[in-house]
C-alpha positions as CSV (number, residue, x, y, z in Angstrom):
1,M,168.2,71.9,-26.8
2,N,171.9,72.9,-27.4
3,K,172.7,69.3,-28.3
4,F,169.9,69.2,-30.9
5,L,171.0,72.5,-32.4
6,N,174.7,71.5,-32.6
7,K,173.7,68.2,-34.2
8,F,171.4,70.0,-36.7
9,R,174.1,72.5,-37.6
10,K,176.7,69.8,-38.3
11,D,174.3,67.6,-40.3
12,E,175.2,67.9,-44.0
13,D,172.5,65.7,-45.6
14,G,170.5,68.7,-46.8
15,A,173.6,70.2,-48.5
16,V,173.6,67.3,-51.0
17,T,170.0,68.0,-51.9
18,V,170.8,71.7,-52.5
19,D,173.6,70.7,-54.8
20,W,171.3,68.4,-56.8
21,V,168.7,71.2,-57.1
22,V,171.3,73.6,-58.4
23,L,172.7,71.1,-60.9
24,T,169.2,70.2,-62.1
25,A,168.3,73.8,-62.6
26,A,171.5,74.3,-64.6
27,V,170.7,71.3,-66.8
28,V,167.1,72.5,-67.4
29,G,168.4,76.0,-68.2
30,L,170.9,74.6,-70.8
31,A,168.1,72.4,-72.3
32,V,165.8,75.4,-72.7
33,A,168.6,77.5,-74.3
34,A,169.5,74.6,-76.7
35,Y,165.8,74.1,-77.6
36,A,165.4,77.8,-78.4
37,A,168.5,77.8,-80.6
38,I,167.4,74.6,-82.5
39,E,163.8,75.9,-82.9
40,R,165.1,79.2,-84.3
41,G,167.3,77.4,-86.8
42,A,164.6,75.0,-87.8
43,T,162.1,77.8,-88.3
44,D,164.6,79.7,-90.5
45,L,165.4,76.6,-92.6
46,T,161.7,75.9,-93.0
47,G,161.0,79.4,-94.2
48,Q,163.9,79.3,-96.7
49,T,162.6,75.9,-98.0
50,E,159.1,77.3,-98.4
51,T,160.4,80.3,-100.3
52,F,162.5,78.2,-102.6
53,L,159.7,75.8,-103.4
54,G,157.2,78.6,-103.8
55,E,159.4,80.1,-106.5
56,Q,159.5,76.9,-108.6
57,T,157.2,76.2,-111.5
58,P,156.2,72.7,-112.4
59,G,158.7,71.2,-114.8
60,S,161.4,73.8,-114.1
61,I,163.4,71.7,-111.8
62,G,166.2,69.9,-113.6
63,E,166.1,72.2,-116.7
């Protein structure tokens, strides 16, 4: 039993898996943050465009 426990304690195969899980979680977190920032900017730009176009009257552009 001691031999098994010593071998299990020295085995580092699971450590690589933990590293990948942490790195993947970090990448997903950054992607979510980037998506939120892009969505907010796109929503603001869409609202500004809608406001601008709503204020225009036919034939007034280019005069």
